[in-house]
N, C-alpha and C positions, 0 to 999 in steps of 0.2 A: 266849272262854273254854270250853274241853271241860268238855263232862259227865264227872261223878264217875262214872259206873254208865254201861254201854256194852252192849248186843245184841252176836253176835258170832252166825253161821251155819254151823256147821261143814260142808265141803266135803272131801272123800274119807278114806282107811281109815287114814291114818298114826298116829289115838290109837285105833283097834280092838283090845281090846272094849271100853274104857271110854268113850270116844265114837262116835259114830256120824255119818254122812253123814246132815242133814238137822235135825239136833240142834240148839238155839240155847241161848247162854249169854250170861251175865249178869257181866258182866268190871268190876271195880272200876279203876279210873285209877289205878296205885301200884307205886310202887318198891318197894316188903316184902312180902318174897317169901321162902319160905326153900327145901331141898333137899325134893323131890318132892311142890311144889307144880307146877297148870295155871297156865301164865302164856300172855298175847297178845306175839306177839314183830311188829315190823316190819321186813322184810326186803325191801329196791326197793320196790316200789311193793304191794307181797302183807304179809296179817296170816295171821299160823300159830302152832296152838295147839300148845306142846308142854311136856314136862315139863320142871324144872329138877332136873337129877343132881348136879350141881358147879358153885359160886361161887368166885371169889376177891375180891379188892378191886375190880376193875374190869371179870374178865365173867363168864360163864353160859354151861354147857356144856348144853345142851337135847338131848332126846331126845323121839320116837315112843313110842307106848306097843306100837305094833305094827312092831319094826323092819327089818320083812319091804320093808313098801310105806314108812317113813318118809325123806324128808328131811331130816335133823337136822344135827345140830353135828357129825355123821363125816364128811358134809359139805361144810356150810360153816364147820365150827373154832366157834371161840369166839367170843360174840357180847361189843357193849358192854354194859356194862348200860342203858345210856338207850336203848339198841333194844326194850325189856319197854317194854311199853304197859301191862300190866295183869293182875289176877290175876285167875282163875276161881274166880269162886264158888258156884256153881251151874248145870245145865241146869236150865231152864224149860220145852220145849219139846222133845219130845212129851209131854203130862201126863200120861201110863203111868208117866213115867220120872221125877215130879216132886220124889222122894225120894232121890234123887241129891246125892251133896254134895260135896266138891272140900273137904279142909282145912285 
């Protein structure tokens, strides 16, 4: 059985300045999210952190906050909702940034 909460370490600049390389995020395994939420999506062998910018009954459009450095739905198109692994709850490391919270 998969854990309900799990950590993710950020690699890359696609979510700058919101999230930086080396940040650790706590993610809740869920399929409940809203436009504007940060989510973890499974694409092939890779997990990506992206922002939900649009959704319909079956699919979601995702974007990185740093559009110049982001591979997102502009590249891979709409993704199926079942590819979303979970919703980012907060950044827990580095400690100095603990107050960051995703809505």
